[in-house]
N, CA, C and O atoms as CSV, one atom per row, in Angstrom:
chain,resi,resn,atom,element,x,y,z
A,1,MET,N,N,0.872,-1.210,0.192
A,1,MET,CA,C,-0.037,0.141,-0.032
A,1,MET,C,C,0.886,1.300,0.107
A,1,MET,O,O,1.750,1.395,0.978
A,2,ALA,N,N,0.617,2.229,-0.881
A,2,ALA,CA,C,1.493,3.436,-0.950
A,2,ALA,C,C,0.842,4.107,0.171
A,2,ALA,O,O,-0.200,3.888,0.790
A,3,ILE,N,N,1.812,5.036,0.254
A,3,ILE,CA,C,1.506,5.929,1.351
A,3,ILE,C,C,1.142,7.513,0.641
A,3,ILE,O,O,1.987,8.050,-0.076
A,4,ILE,N,N,-0.075,8.123,0.896
A,4,ILE,CA,C,-0.586,9.128,0.140
A,4,ILE,C,C,-0.369,10.275,1.159
A,4,ILE,O,O,-0.877,10.140,2.272
A,5,PRO,N,N,0.345,11.398,0.873
A,5,PRO,CA,C,0.456,12.521,1.851
A,5,PRO,C,C,-0.811,13.301,1.539
A,5,PRO,O,O,-1.586,13.222,0.586
A,6,LEU,N,N,-0.795,14.165,2.744
A,6,LEU,CA,C,-2.089,15.028,2.736
A,6,LEU,C,C,-1.102,16.253,3.133
A,6,LEU,O,O,-0.533,16.241,4.224
A,7,LEU,N,N,-0.941,17.194,2.306
A,7,LEU,CA,C,-0.436,18.433,2.480
A,7,LEU,C,C,-1.474,19.378,2.811
A,7,LEU,O,O,-2.556,19.318,2.227
A,8,LYS,N,N,-1.255,20.192,3.644
A,8,LYS,CA,C,-2.270,21.325,4.018
A,8,LYS,C,C,-1.523,22.982,3.331
A,8,LYS,O,O,-0.360,23.351,3.494
A,9,ALA,N,N,-2.435,23.595,2.701
A,9,ALA,CA,C,-1.751,24.730,1.877
A,9,ALA,C,C,-3.117,25.729,1.832
A,9,ALA,O,O,-4.242,25.251,1.979
A,10,LYS,N,N,-2.892,27.131,1.619
A,10,LYS,CA,C,-4.115,27.829,1.221
A,10,LYS,C,C,-3.757,28.327,-0.299
A,10,LYS,O,O,-2.723,28.247,-0.964
A,11,ILE,N,N,-4.851,28.791,-0.524
A,11,ILE,CA,C,-4.743,29.893,-1.905
A,11,ILE,C,C,-4.892,31.391,-1.609
A,11,ILE,O,O,-5.860,31.870,-1.018
A,12,GLU,N,N,-3.735,32.159,-2.124
A,12,GLU,CA,C,-3.740,33.383,-1.896
A,12,GLU,C,C,-3.483,33.862,-3.428
A,12,GLU,O,O,-2.476,33.552,-4.066
A,13,ASN,N,N,-4.471,34.607,-3.887
A,13,ASN,CA,C,-4.263,35.253,-5.363
A,13,ASN,C,C,-3.940,34.349,-6.203
A,13,ASN,O,O,-2.887,34.527,-6.815
A,14,CYS,N,N,-4.693,33.192,-6.465
A,14,CYS,CA,C,-4.680,32.029,-7.339
A,14,CYS,C,C,-3.056,31.396,-7.034
A,14,CYS,O,O,-2.690,30.523,-7.821
A,15,VAL,N,N,-2.274,31.725,-6.146
A,15,VAL,CA,C,-1.056,30.914,-5.714
A,15,VAL,C,C,-1.326,29.719,-4.540
A,15,VAL,O,O,-1.948,30.093,-3.546
A,16,LEU,N,N,-0.914,28.369,-4.596
A,16,LEU,CA,C,-0.828,27.774,-3.665
A,16,LEU,C,C,0.307,28.171,-2.711
A,16,LEU,O,O,1.367,28.539,-3.218
A,17,ILE,N,N,0.184,28.131,-1.373
A,17,ILE,CA,C,1.082,28.311,-0.490
A,17,ILE,C,C,1.128,27.114,0.471
A,17,ILE,O,O,0.163,26.906,1.206
A,18,PHE,N,N,2.027,26.453,0.494
A,18,PHE,CA,C,1.942,25.310,1.615
A,18,PHE,C,C,2.242,25.554,3.008
A,18,PHE,O,O,3.055,26.467,3.154
A,19,ASP,N,N,1.877,25.073,3.962
A,19,ASP,CA,C,1.886,25.255,5.431
A,19,ASP,C,C,3.353,24.790,5.730
A,19,ASP,O,O,4.162,25.534,6.285
A,20,ASP,N,N,3.619,23.627,5.363
A,20,ASP,CA,C,4.979,23.244,5.465
A,20,ASP,C,C,5.889,23.087,3.949
A,20,ASP,O,O,5.677,22.102,3.241
A,21,ARG,N,N,6.553,23.776,3.677
A,21,ARG,CA,C,7.128,23.884,2.344
A,21,ARG,C,C,7.983,22.769,2.212
A,21,ARG,O,O,7.962,22.028,1.229
A,22,GLU,N,N,8.734,22.634,3.181
A,22,GLU,CA,C,9.973,21.418,3.279
A,22,GLU,C,C,9.197,20.109,3.150
A,22,GLU,O,O,9.816,19.268,2.498
A,23,LYS,N,N,8.112,19.753,3.559
A,23,LYS,CA,C,7.501,18.447,3.775
A,23,LYS,C,C,6.793,18.247,2.049
A,23,LYS,O,O,6.672,17.123,1.564
A,24,TYR,N,N,6.395,19.477,1.312
A,24,TYR,CA,C,6.175,19.491,0.061
A,24,TYR,C,C,7.164,19.004,-0.377
A,24,TYR,O,O,7.097,17.822,-0.714
A,25,ASN,N,N,8.392,19.707,-0.526
A,25,ASN,CA,C,9.598,19.604,-1.240
A,25,ASN,C,C,10.144,18.315,-1.128
A,25,ASN,O,O,10.915,17.991,-2.031
A,26,ASN,N,N,9.874,17.312,-0.024
A,26,ASN,CA,C,10.403,16.120,0.427
A,26,ASN,C,C,9.625,14.930,-0.586
A,26,ASN,O,O,10.106,13.928,-1.115
A,27,TRP,N,N,8.456,15.392,-0.613
A,27,TRP,CA,C,7.508,14.594,-1.386
A,27,TRP,C,C,7.576,14.568,-2.742
A,27,TRP,O,O,7.573,13.577,-3.471
A,28,ILE,N,N,7.649,15.925,-3.091
A,28,ILE,CA,C,7.706,15.869,-4.668
A,28,ILE,C,C,9.180,15.423,-5.053
A,28,ILE,O,O,9.242,14.697,-6.046
A,29,ALA,N,N,10.286,15.717,-4.476
A,29,ALA,CA,C,11.590,15.063,-4.750
A,29,ALA,C,C,11.587,13.386,-4.974
A,29,ALA,O,O,12.204,12.759,-5.835
A,30,GLN,N,N,10.629,12.830,-3.849
A,30,GLN,CA,C,10.568,11.402,-4.146
A,30,GLN,C,C,9.861,10.905,-5.394
A,30,GLN,O,O,10.111,9.776,-5.817
A,31,LEU,N,N,8.991,11.698,-6.002
A,31,LEU,CA,C,7.986,11.418,-6.968
A,31,LEU,C,C,8.410,12.017,-8.416
A,31,LEU,O,O,7.600,12.018,-9.343
A,32,ASN,N,N,9.693,12.512,-8.553
A,32,ASN,CA,C,10.427,13.102,-9.566
A,32,ASN,C,C,10.361,12.286,-10.697
A,32,ASN,O,O,10.335,11.066,-10.536
A,33,ASP,N,N,10.325,12.838,-11.968
A,33,ASP,CA,C,9.828,11.984,-13.120
A,33,ASP,C,C,8.732,10.895,-13.049
A,33,ASP,O,O,8.839,9.831,-13.657
A,34,ASN,N,N,7.759,11.190,-12.339
A,34,ASN,CA,C,6.583,10.500,-12.227
A,34,ASN,C,C,5.353,11.149,-12.468
A,34,ASN,O,O,5.093,12.199,-11.881
A,35,LYS,N,N,4.351,10.489,-13.496
A,35,LYS,CA,C,2.967,11.167,-13.196
A,35,LYS,C,C,2.282,11.414,-12.237
A,35,LYS,O,O,1.998,10.273,-11.875
A,36,ILE,N,N,1.710,12.200,-11.418
A,36,ILE,CA,C,1.226,12.246,-10.217
A,36,ILE,C,C,-0.399,12.851,-10.619
A,36,ILE,O,O,-0.620,13.533,-11.620
A,37,GLU,N,N,-1.538,12.405,-9.530
A,37,GLU,CA,C,-2.648,13.265,-9.397
A,37,GLU,C,C,-2.729,14.144,-8.553
A,37,GLU,O,O,-2.215,13.881,-7.466
A,38,VAL,N,N,-3.332,15.373,-8.711
A,38,VAL,CA,C,-3.420,16.139,-7.690
A,38,VAL,C,C,-4.805,16.423,-7.232
A,38,VAL,O,O,-5.609,16.834,-8.070
A,39,ILE,N,N,-5.203,16.241,-5.918
A,39,ILE,CA,C,-6.398,16.768,-5.700
A,39,ILE,C,C,-6.675,17.939,-4.831
A,39,ILE,O,O,-6.165,17.860,-3.713
A,40,ILE,N,N,-7.407,19.072,-5.101
A,40,ILE,CA,C,-7.457,19.755,-4.171
A,40,ILE,C,C,-9.079,20.183,-3.815
A,40,ILE,O,O,-9.964,20.319,-4.659
A,41,ARG,N,N,-9.206,20.334,-2.538
A,41,ARG,CA,C,-10.599,20.307,-1.916
A,41,ARG,C,C,-10.253,21.091,-0.505
A,41,ARG,O,O,-9.156,21.103,0.053
A,42,LYS,N,N,-11.731,21.888,0.029
A,42,LYS,CA,C,-11.769,22.471,1.462
A,42,LYS,C,C,-11.268,21.281,2.498
A,42,LYS,O,O,-11.589,20.124,2.231
A,43,PRO,N,N,-10.749,21.466,3.276
A,43,PRO,CA,C,-10.557,20.632,4.414
A,43,PRO,C,C,-11.892,20.177,4.964
A,43,PRO,O,O,-12.913,20.860,5.048
A,44,LYS,N,N,-11.700,18.760,5.369
A,44,LYS,CA,C,-12.983,17.936,5.892
A,44,LYS,C,C,-12.854,18.251,7.604
A,44,LYS,O,O,-11.894,17.949,8.313
A,45,LYS,N,N,-13.816,18.782,7.928
A,45,LYS,CA,C,-13.818,18.801,9.587
A,45,LYS,C,C,-14.372,17.705,10.055
A,45,LYS,O,O,-15.535,17.436,9.757
A,46,VAL,N,N,-13.662,16.938,10.824
A,46,VAL,CA,C,-13.792,15.585,11.311
A,46,VAL,C,C,-14.617,15.724,12.529
A,46,VAL,O,O,-14.727,16.843,13.031
A,47,ARG,N,N,-15.202,14.712,13.053
A,47,ARG,CA,C,-16.098,14.718,14.216
A,47,ARG,C,C,-14.989,15.535,15.498
A,47,ARG,O,O,-13.761,15.465,15.545
A,48,SER,N,N,-15.790,16.176,16.308
A,48,SER,CA,C,-15.128,16.799,17.469
A,48,SER,C,C,-14.792,16.005,18.585
A,48,SER,O,O,-15.087,14.812,18.511
A,49,ASP,N,N,-14.185,16.457,19.694
A,49,ASP,CA,C,-13.935,16.081,20.868
A,49,ASP,C,C,-15.202,15.823,21.769
A,49,ASP,O,O,-15.428,14.886,22.535
A,50,ARG,N,N,-16.075,17.089,21.409
A,50,ARG,CA,C,-17.586,17.534,21.886
A,50,ARG,C,C,-18.442,16.458,21.336
A,50,ARG,O,O,-19.403,16.098,22.016
A,51,GLN,N,N,-18.214,15.892,20.181
A,51,GLN,CA,C,-19.060,15.398,19.592
A,51,GLN,C,C,-18.896,13.861,19.977
A,51,GLN,O,O,-19.911,13.169,20.049
A,52,ASN,N,N,-17.729,13.350,20.207
A,52,ASN,CA,C,-17.437,12.034,20.559
A,52,ASN,C,C,-17.484,11.853,22.113
A,52,ASN,O,O,-17.468,10.737,22.632
A,53,ARG,N,N,-17.538,12.936,22.771
A,53,ARG,CA,C,-17.999,12.809,24.450
A,53,ARG,C,C,-19.560,12.776,24.361
A,53,ARG,O,O,-20.138,12.015,25.137
A,54,TYR,N,N,-20.149,13.379,23.664
A,54,TYR,CA,C,-21.493,13.309,23.707
A,54,TYR,C,C,-21.830,11.909,23.245
A,54,TYR,O,O,-22.581,11.208,23.923
A,55,TYR,N,N,-21.329,11.503,22.178
A,55,TYR,CA,C,-21.623,10.070,21.659
A,55,TYR,C,C,-21.419,8.791,22.711
A,55,TYR,O,O,-22.273,7.919,22.872
A,56,TRP,N,N,-20.240,8.831,23.342
A,56,TRP,CA,C,-19.971,7.762,23.948
A,56,TRP,C,C,-20.542,8.150,25.308
A,56,TRP,O,O,-21.468,7.452,25.721
A,57,GLY,N,N,-20.058,9.313,26.172
A,57,GLY,CA,C,-20.632,9.432,27.557
A,57,GLY,C,C,-21.931,9.729,27.761
A,57,GLY,O,O,-22.358,9.612,28.909
A,58,VAL,N,N,-22.737,10.129,26.804
A,58,VAL,CA,C,-24.383,10.512,26.950
A,58,VAL,C,C,-25.159,9.370,26.329
A,58,VAL,O,O,-25.747,8.429,26.863
A,59,VAL,N,N,-24.985,9.740,24.913
A,59,VAL,CA,C,-25.763,8.746,24.251
A,59,VAL,C,C,-25.865,7.310,24.096
A,59,VAL,O,O,-26.903,6.678,23.904
A,60,LEU,N,N,-24.496,6.781,24.214
A,60,LEU,CA,C,-24.308,5.452,24.173
A,60,LEU,C,C,-24.538,5.112,25.616
A,60,LEU,O,O,-25.372,4.281,25.974
A,61,LYS,N,N,-23.705,5.839,26.489
A,61,LYS,CA,C,-24.024,5.508,28.266
A,61,LYS,C,C,-25.611,5.310,28.402
A,61,LYS,O,O,-26.034,4.253,28.871
A,62,LEU,N,N,-26.476,6.307,27.997
A,62,LEU,CA,C,-27.977,6.037,28.476
A,62,LEU,C,C,-28.757,4.656,27.545
A,62,LEU,O,O,-29.755,4.051,27.936
A,63,ILE,N,N,-28.203,4.455,26.594
A,63,ILE,CA,C,-28.478,3.205,25.710
A,63,ILE,C,C,-28.082,1.758,26.736
A,63,ILE,O,O,-28.813,0.827,27.072
A,64,THR,N,N,-26.848,1.987,26.999
A,64,THR,CA,C,-26.214,1.025,27.751
A,64,THR,C,C,-26.895,0.768,29.054
A,64,THR,O,O,-27.111,-0.405,29.356
A,65,GLU,N,N,-27.225,1.633,29.781
A,65,GLU,CA,C,-28.080,1.553,30.833
A,65,GLU,C,C,-29.420,1.170,30.737
A,65,GLU,O,O,-30.095,0.801,31.698
A,66,CYS,N,N,-29.782,1.251,29.656
A,66,CYS,CA,C,-31.175,0.868,29.273
A,66,CYS,C,C,-31.367,-0.546,28.835
A,66,CYS,O,O,-32.323,-1.226,29.205
A,67,THR,N,N,-30.345,-1.001,27.966
A,67,THR,CA,C,-30.303,-2.160,27.439
A,67,THR,C,C,-29.521,-3.379,28.177
A,67,THR,O,O,-29.893,-4.546,28.055
A,68,GLY,N,N,-28.339,-2.968,28.996
A,68,GLY,CA,C,-27.350,-3.756,29.588
A,68,GLY,C,C,-25.987,-4.286,28.411
A,68,GLY,O,O,-24.917,-4.862,28.607
A,69,GLU,N,N,-26.558,-3.845,27.362
A,69,GLU,CA,C,-25.262,-3.877,26.237
A,69,GLU,C,C,-23.965,-3.062,26.470
A,69,GLU,O,O,-24.032,-1.880,26.806
A,70,SER,N,N,-23.174,-3.488,26.349
A,70,SER,CA,C,-21.799,-2.707,26.498
A,70,SER,C,C,-21.966,-1.582,25.141
A,70,SER,O,O,-22.606,-1.647,24.091
A,71,GLY,N,N,-21.049,-0.536,25.742
A,71,GLY,CA,C,-21.071,0.703,24.452
A,71,GLY,C,C,-20.578,0.270,23.446
A,71,GLY,O,O,-21.079,0.550,22.357
A,72,GLU,N,N,-19.346,-0.613,23.559
A,72,GLU,CA,C,-18.563,-1.074,22.548
A,72,GLU,C,C,-19.300,-1.831,21.359
A,72,GLU,O,O,-19.109,-1.768,20.145
A,73,ASP,N,N,-20.138,-2.511,22.056
A,73,ASP,CA,C,-21.310,-3.592,21.072
A,73,ASP,C,C,-22.271,-2.706,20.399
A,73,ASP,O,O,-22.551,-2.721,19.201
A,74,LEU,N,N,-22.795,-1.845,21.412
A,74,LEU,CA,C,-23.902,-0.827,20.687
A,74,LEU,C,C,-23.217,-0.029,19.498
A,74,LEU,O,O,-23.780,0.118,18.414
A,75,HIS,N,N,-21.877,0.506,19.806
A,75,HIS,CA,C,-21.422,1.260,18.809
A,75,HIS,C,C,-21.062,0.347,17.818
A,75,HIS,O,O,-21.281,0.840,16.712
A,76,ASN,N,N,-20.551,-0.899,17.748
A,76,ASN,CA,C,-20.643,-1.805,16.414
A,76,ASN,C,C,-21.968,-2.071,15.699
A,76,ASN,O,O,-22.171,-1.922,14.494
A,77,HIS,N,N,-22.879,-2.507,16.662
A,77,HIS,CA,C,-24.297,-2.530,15.965
A,77,HIS,C,C,-24.888,-1.115,15.295
A,77,HIS,O,O,-25.604,-1.284,14.309
A,78,PHE,N,N,-24.698,0.041,15.660
A,78,PHE,CA,C,-25.237,1.155,15.163
A,78,PHE,C,C,-24.371,1.627,14.033
A,78,PHE,O,O,-24.972,2.199,13.123
A,79,SER,N,N,-23.027,1.491,13.918
A,79,SER,CA,C,-22.472,1.879,13.271
A,79,SER,C,C,-22.408,0.773,11.504
A,79,SER,O,O,-21.936,1.170,10.438
A,80,TYR,N,N,-22.951,-0.394,11.740
A,80,TYR,CA,C,-22.820,-1.213,10.774
A,80,TYR,C,C,-24.372,-1.065,10.394
A,80,TYR,O,O,-24.642,-1.259,9.209
A,81,ARG,N,N,-25.414,-0.746,11.259
A,81,ARG,CA,C,-26.604,-0.390,10.880
A,81,ARG,C,C,-26.721,0.822,9.966
A,81,ARG,O,O,-27.521,0.777,9.031
A,82,TRP,N,N,-26.019,1.837,10.165
A,82,TRP,CA,C,-26.102,3.276,9.548
A,82,TRP,C,C,-25.172,3.672,8.873
A,82,TRP,O,O,-25.288,4.695,8.198
A,83,LEU,N,N,-24.077,2.974,8.904
A,83,LEU,CA,C,-22.853,3.029,8.089
A,83,LEU,C,C,-22.376,2.145,7.264
A,83,LEU,O,O,-21.371,2.370,6.590
A,84,GLY,N,N,-23.050,1.017,7.217
A,84,GLY,CA,C,-22.602,-0.201,6.451
A,84,GLY,C,C,-22.670,0.075,4.957
A,84,GLY,O,O,-23.215,1.015,4.379
A,85,THR,N,N,-22.043,-0.882,4.500
A,85,THR,CA,C,-22.384,-1.112,2.684
A,85,THR,C,C,-22.442,-2.521,2.399
A,85,THR,O,O,-21.575,-3.333,2.722
A,86,LYS,N,N,-23.731,-2.823,1.646
A,86,LYS,CA,C,-23.979,-4.159,1.307
A,86,LYS,C,C,-23.650,-4.088,0.148
A,86,LYS,O,O,-23.630,-3.077,-0.554
A,87,GLY,N,N,-23.269,-5.541,-0.230
A,87,GLY,CA,C,-22.662,-6.236,-1.347
A,87,GLY,C,C,-23.858,-6.509,-2.371
A,87,GLY,O,O,-24.959,-6.032,-2.096
A,88,LYS,N,N,-23.723,-7.117,-3.322
A,88,LYS,CA,C,-24.703,-7.468,-4.340
A,88,LYS,C,C,-25.586,-8.539,-3.706
A,88,LYS,O,O,-26.785,-8.570,-3.982
A,89,SER,N,N,-25.060,-9.384,-2.897
A,89,SER,CA,C,-25.972,-10.330,-2.178
A,89,SER,C,C,-26.997,-9.852,-1.327
A,89,SER,O,O,-27.993,-10.512,-1.030
A,90,GLY,N,N,-26.727,-8.580,-0.894
A,90,GLY,CA,C,-27.504,-7.800,0.050
A,90,GLY,C,C,-26.842,-7.972,1.575
A,90,GLY,O,O,-27.396,-7.356,2.485
A,91,LYS,N,N,-25.698,-8.773,1.873
A,91,LYS,CA,C,-25.075,-9.265,3.028
A,91,LYS,C,C,-24.218,-7.738,3.285
A,91,LYS,O,O,-23.874,-7.027,2.341
A,92,LEU,N,N,-24.009,-7.467,4.432
A,92,LEU,CA,C,-23.046,-6.220,4.864
A,92,LEU,C,C,-21.897,-6.574,4.652
A,92,LEU,O,O,-21.610,-7.613,5.246
A,93,ILE,N,N,-21.000,-6.089,3.970
A,93,ILE,CA,C,-19.548,-6.526,3.548
A,93,ILE,C,C,-18.586,-5.401,4.335
A,93,ILE,O,O,-17.409,-5.633,4.609
A,94,SER,N,N,-19.198,-4.276,4.624
A,94,SER,CA,C,-18.138,-3.255,5.381
A,94,SER,C,C,-18.726,-2.262,5.915
A,94,SER,O,O,-19.940,-2.184,5.726
A,95,ARG,N,N,-18.031,-1.174,6.765
A,95,ARG,CA,C,-18.932,0.064,7.392
A,95,ARG,C,C,-17.801,1.034,7.408
A,95,ARG,O,O,-16.590,0.815,7.380
A,96,LYS,N,N,-18.490,2.201,7.463
A,96,LYS,CA,C,-17.468,3.388,7.536
A,96,LYS,C,C,-17.288,3.581,8.942
A,96,LYS,O,O,-18.103,3.277,9.813
A,97,SER,N,N,-16.053,4.158,9.121
A,97,SER,CA,C,-15.584,4.286,10.700
A,97,SER,C,C,-16.172,5.591,11.030
A,97,SER,O,O,-16.280,6.485,10.191
A,98,THR,N,N,-16.556,5.703,12.265
A,98,THR,CA,C,-17.383,6.948,12.729
A,98,THR,C,C,-16.084,7.833,12.818
A,98,THR,O,O,-16.256,9.007,12.489
A,99,THR,N,N,-14.845,7.483,13.196
A,99,THR,CA,C,-13.814,8.512,13.230
A,99,THR,C,C,-13.485,9.413,11.829
A,99,THR,O,O,-12.867,10.478,11.817
A,100,SER,N,N,-14.054,8.716,10.652
A,100,SER,CA,C,-13.921,9.399,9.340
A,100,SER,C,C,-14.737,10.249,9.169
A,100,SER,O,O,-14.408,11.110,8.354
A,101,LEU,N,N,-16.108,10.395,9.826
A,101,LEU,CA,C,-16.944,11.309,9.374
A,101,LEU,C,C,-16.670,12.700,9.512
A,101,LEU,O,O,-15.762,13.130,10.223
A,102,SER,N,N,-17.292,13.271,8.972
A,102,SER,CA,C,-17.343,14.761,8.987
A,102,SER,C,C,-18.188,15.043,10.259
A,102,SER,O,O,-18.789,14.091,10.759
A,103,THR,N,N,-18.279,16.243,10.809
A,103,THR,CA,C,-18.975,16.718,11.822
A,103,THR,C,C,-20.585,17.050,11.680
A,103,THR,O,O,-21.414,17.164,12.583
A,104,VAL,N,N,-20.752,17.164,10.282
A,104,VAL,CA,C,-22.186,17.049,9.872
A,104,VAL,C,C,-22.462,15.537,9.808
A,104,VAL,O,O,-23.153,15.111,10.733
A,105,GLU,N,N,-22.094,14.738,8.984
A,105,GLU,CA,C,-22.273,13.564,8.966
A,105,GLU,C,C,-21.932,12.546,10.114
A,105,GLU,O,O,-22.154,11.337,10.044
A,106,PHE,N,N,-21.354,13.208,11.193
A,106,PHE,CA,C,-21.664,12.536,12.809
A,106,PHE,C,C,-22.675,12.990,13.328
A,106,PHE,O,O,-23.224,12.336,14.215
A,107,MET,N,N,-23.114,14.039,12.979
A,107,MET,CA,C,-24.419,14.649,13.479
A,107,MET,C,C,-25.776,13.755,12.694
A,107,MET,O,O,-26.739,13.292,13.306
A,108,GLU,N,N,-25.627,13.700,11.728
A,108,GLU,CA,C,-26.413,13.096,10.980
A,108,GLU,C,C,-26.629,11.201,11.474
A,108,GLU,O,O,-27.664,10.536,11.512
A,109,TYR,N,N,-25.458,10.873,11.730
A,109,TYR,CA,C,-25.215,9.382,12.590
A,109,TYR,C,C,-26.056,9.261,13.837
A,109,TYR,O,O,-26.969,8.451,13.998
A,110,LEU,N,N,-25.568,10.317,14.844
A,110,LEU,CA,C,-26.148,10.659,16.001
A,110,LEU,C,C,-27.653,10.673,16.324
A,110,LEU,O,O,-28.349,10.141,17.189
A,111,ASP,N,N,-27.896,11.573,15.185
A,111,ASP,CA,C,-29.716,12.003,15.214
A,111,ASP,C,C,-30.318,10.704,14.703
A,111,ASP,O,O,-31.512,10.632,14.994
A,112,LYS,N,N,-29.824,9.589,13.987
A,112,LYS,CA,C,-30.260,8.131,13.646
A,112,LYS,C,C,-30.433,7.523,14.985
A,112,LYS,O,O,-31.586,7.238,15.306
A,113,ILE,N,N,-29.393,7.257,15.888
A,113,ILE,CA,C,-29.364,6.573,17.061
A,113,ILE,C,C,-30.267,7.088,18.132
A,113,ILE,O,O,-30.939,6.328,18.829
A,114,ILE,N,N,-30.277,8.777,18.292
A,114,ILE,CA,C,-30.893,9.207,19.345
A,114,ILE,C,C,-32.658,9.037,18.879
A,114,ILE,O,O,-33.434,8.595,19.725
A,115,SER,N,N,-33.105,9.378,17.660
A,115,SER,CA,C,-34.358,8.916,17.208
A,115,SER,C,C,-34.841,7.352,17.521
A,115,SER,O,O,-35.878,7.149,18.153
A,116,TRP,N,N,-33.962,6.205,17.003
A,116,TRP,CA,C,-33.866,5.250,17.441
A,116,TRP,C,C,-34.446,4.831,18.977
A,116,TRP,O,O,-35.454,4.171,19.231
A,117,GLY,N,N,-33.396,5.483,19.991
A,117,GLY,CA,C,-33.378,5.322,21.362
A,117,GLY,C,C,-34.570,5.814,21.987
A,117,GLY,O,O,-35.095,5.278,22.963
A,118,GLU,N,N,-35.082,7.074,21.281
A,118,GLU,CA,C,-36.282,7.636,21.439
A,118,GLU,C,C,-37.616,6.864,21.466
A,118,GLU,O,O,-38.407,6.706,22.396
A,119,LYS,N,N,-37.649,6.417,20.169
A,119,LYS,CA,C,-38.693,5.486,19.584
A,119,LYS,C,C,-38.566,3.940,20.340
A,119,LYS,O,O,-39.541,3.463,20.920
A,120,PHE,N,N,-37.650,3.439,20.286
A,120,PHE,CA,C,-37.663,2.009,20.944
A,120,PHE,C,C,-37.363,1.753,22.373
A,120,PHE,O,O,-37.625,0.662,22.880
A,121,LEU,N,N,-36.891,2.600,22.954
A,121,LEU,CA,C,-36.401,2.589,24.423
A,121,LEU,C,C,-36.947,3.514,25.263
A,121,LEU,O,O,-36.872,3.386,26.485
A,122,ASN,N,N,-37.511,4.469,24.712
A,122,ASN,CA,C,-38.263,5.752,25.420
A,122,ASN,C,C,-37.203,6.513,26.267
A,122,ASN,O,O,-37.457,6.736,27.451
A,123,ILE,N,N,-36.168,6.874,25.786
A,123,ILE,CA,C,-34.910,7.431,26.330
A,123,ILE,C,C,-35.207,9.016,25.846
A,123,ILE,O,O,-35.576,9.251,24.696
A,124,THR,N,N,-35.000,10.121,26.888
A,124,THR,CA,C,-35.026,11.190,26.398
A,124,THR,C,C,-33.747,11.468,26.551
A,124,THR,O,O,-33.203,10.957,27.529
A,125,PHE,N,N,-33.057,12.199,25.791
A,125,PHE,CA,C,-31.634,12.499,25.570
A,125,PHE,C,C,-31.612,14.222,25.736
A,125,PHE,O,O,-32.274,15.086,25.162
A,126,PRO,N,N,-30.415,14.318,26.912
A,126,PRO,CA,C,-30.318,15.999,26.544
A,126,PRO,C,C,-29.522,16.239,25.560
A,126,PRO,O,O,-28.560,15.591,25.147
A,127,ASN,N,N,-30.104,17.476,25.111
A,127,ASN,CA,C,-29.176,18.318,24.231
A,127,ASN,C,C,-27.725,18.640,24.388
A,127,ASN,O,O,-27.343,19.246,25.389
A,128,PRO,N,N,-26.884,18.259,23.433
A,128,PRO,CA,C,-25.304,18.460,23.996
A,128,PRO,C,C,-25.067,20.034,24.352
A,128,PRO,O,O,-24.011,20.376,24.883
A,129,GLU,N,N,-26.086,20.976,24.040
A,129,GLU,CA,C,-25.436,22.277,24.609
A,129,GLU,C,C,-26.060,22.440,26.093
A,129,GLU,O,O,-25.831,23.406,26.822
A,130,ASP,N,N,-26.804,21.448,26.390
A,130,ASP,CA,C,-27.383,21.629,28.119
A,130,ASP,C,C,-26.582,20.748,29.138
A,130,ASP,O,O,-26.903,20.576,30.314
A,131,ILE,N,N,-25.522,20.232,28.523
A,131,ILE,CA,C,-24.866,19.599,29.430
A,131,ILE,C,C,-23.348,19.961,29.205
A,131,ILE,O,O,-22.937,20.228,28.075
A,132,GLU,N,N,-22.474,19.962,30.379
A,132,GLU,CA,C,-21.067,19.959,30.512
A,132,GLU,C,C,-20.159,18.919,30.282
A,132,GLU,O,O,-19.742,18.114,31.115
A,133,LEU,N,N,-19.806,19.012,28.764
A,133,LEU,CA,C,-19.291,17.979,28.175
A,133,LEU,C,C,-17.778,17.344,28.553
A,133,LEU,O,O,-17.298,16.227,28.360
A,134,ASP,N,N,-17.270,18.515,29.152
A,134,ASP,CA,C,-15.968,18.670,29.514
A,134,ASP,C,C,-15.609,17.725,30.562
A,134,ASP,O,O,-14.480,17.244,30.662
A,135,PHE,N,N,-16.674,17.440,31.418
A,135,PHE,CA,C,-16.350,16.226,32.469
A,135,PHE,C,C,-17.082,15.082,32.239
A,135,PHE,O,O,-17.321,14.249,33.114
A,136,VAL,N,N,-17.504,15.002,30.918
A,136,VAL,CA,C,-18.412,13.363,30.785
A,136,VAL,C,C,-16.909,12.738,30.539
A,136,VAL,O,O,-15.951,13.321,30.031
A,137,ASN,N,N,-16.973,11.228,31.099
A,137,ASN,CA,C,-16.082,10.272,31.005
A,137,ASN,C,C,-16.680,9.105,30.092
A,137,ASN,O,O,-17.748,8.539,30.329
A,138,TYR,N,N,-15.900,8.848,29.095
A,138,TYR,CA,C,-16.371,7.910,28.284
A,138,TYR,C,C,-15.172,6.331,28.128
A,138,TYR,O,O,-15.487,5.385,27.406
């Protein structure tokens, strides 16, 4: 498996300016005389620490208290259920990792779990803004 670098940069007046020019130069030197592909996109915001604390320390904890299932088992179940990919046979073949989700994708995933917990377990989940997440253990 080839290592694919992720180099951060900004564009000013249509000029690409790398955050770490030396890292860029080192990668370019290794690829000299080769064809390459360049992908330019805005940075993806991955789920935040606050989202992670809310997920593990509030949402999964409340469901654990209600069902007796472990947080890890619930995490696996929910991620396969809502982030899974099915093959041609209809069988589940893989799932996205929650750590790779953007903040928006992670909120959509959380909303599905919360809706499920409210509907099937009659749990009332507090809004993340209404609790102090800095002290939530997970």
